[in-house]
Structures are given as structure tokens and as C-alpha cells.
C-alpha positions, 0 to 999 in steps of 0.5 A, a space after each residue: 733345108 736344115 740338115 738333122 743331127 744324129 745323136 751320138 752312137 755310141 754314147 759320148 763318155 769316158 770313165 767318169 762322165 756320160 753325155 745324154 742328149 737333152 730333152 724336155 723330160 729331163 726337167 727334174 734332173 736338171 733342177 739344179 739349173 734353177 737354184 740361181 747359183 751366182 757363178 752360173 748367173 755371171 758366166 753362162 747365158 742362163 738367167 740369173 733367176 731362172 724358173 721352171 718354165 725357162 728350163 722346160 723351154 730351154 730343154 724343148 729348144 735343145 731337143 728341137 735343135 737336134 732336128 734342125 741341126 743348129 745345136 747339140 745339148 747334153 746333160 753331164 751325167 756321173 757315170 757312177 751315181 747317174 746324177 745329172 751334174 752338168 750341162 754341155 754342148 755344141 751350143 751354136 752349130 753351123 754344119 754347112 760352114 763346119 763350125 760351132 761353139 761349145 758351152 757348159 755349166 756344171 752344178 755347184 755341187 760337182 764342181 772341181 772334179 773335172 766335169 767341164 774338162 771331160 765334157 768339153 774334150 769329148 765334145 771337141 773330139 766328137 765335133 772335129 772327128 765325127 761331125 767334121 767340123 773345122 773350127 770350134 770356139 769357146 766364149 769366155 768371160 776374160 775374168 773366168 780363169 777356171 774356164 780358161 784353164 779348161 780351154 788351155 788344158 783341151 787344146 784351145 788357143 786364145 784369139 783375142 777379146 771382143 770388148 763390150 759384146 755380151 749383153 745379159 740382163 742390162 749389162 755388158 761384158 767382154 768375151 775371150 774367144 778361144 778356138 780349136 781347129 781340125 788342123 791343130 
């Protein structure tokens, strides 16, 4: 039987961002996902031309994932303005195996402010310390140097590159695997 995942209490936050568990009601707050940003299309699993139906389904899947323990998705909110400036989550979670994969995307208007790095730090500490995970991964396109810098700063180590692994919209690309262990 799947293990239900409890939402963090207290809320995951620092002095600049807070992570709010995803729910279908957040569609209006995350509307920027529908803008078809080229970096979002290139470096994430979000389709290159998402529509409202995609966003509604995406949020609903993450909302359900709390019940089956398969993922933990969050809207990233600016603590000053309250605006949803990103998405971050443990997008693949295997509680029984004590491992997960973190993913994130930042709204184009919020890039360059450290949002992704802060979210990765919060999720890493929560995953390792509260959820008891032994291994976390970041899977990053090898050409995405900004995400590689985030991984390095957060203490992740590059393990290697899986060639031609990722398939999206008829195209294949390599995936660099970065990991952080509870013993690191």
C-alpha cells in the first residue's frame, strides 16, 4: 500500500521564498507556465506549448501525489510579494527506497534572483532530514550551465551523463545526473 506523504509543518521557507504544496486551485497563480518560455520548453518536462488543460492536469497530479507518496510538488512564492515565482518539487519520490529526484522551473520574470537555488536547498534538507531519504538526484541537460551551478552550490556531485536518454516532443537529449547523499 502506498505511503501517504505529509505536507511540511512548518512550511518550507527561508527569508526570500516559501514553498506551498501544489493544488489544482493554484492554476491562476501559475499561469506564467502557459507562456511558452523557450528555456522552460528546452530544459524541463513541461511541453513547449502548454495549455490550461495541461496546467490543470499537472497540478491535479501533484495534488494526488501527496496521497500516494510518489511526489511532492510546490509553488515557490516570494515571501514579500506573495507571487508564485516558480515550481519546485521532489518530482520522483520512492519513500521505500529512500530516494528522489528534485526538479524545478522559475518564472522568467524571477530568474537571476536565486529562487531555484533556494528551493533546491530547502527541498534537499527536507528530503534528507525529514523524509529520511538517502539519495537525491538532479537530472540536468548538460548544456544548462545555470542549473549545473545550482547543483554544485547545493553540494550535489556530477555522477555522469546518460546519453540520448531524455525524449520530448520527438527530440532526444543527454541527461547529466547529479546526486547528493545523506552521508555527504
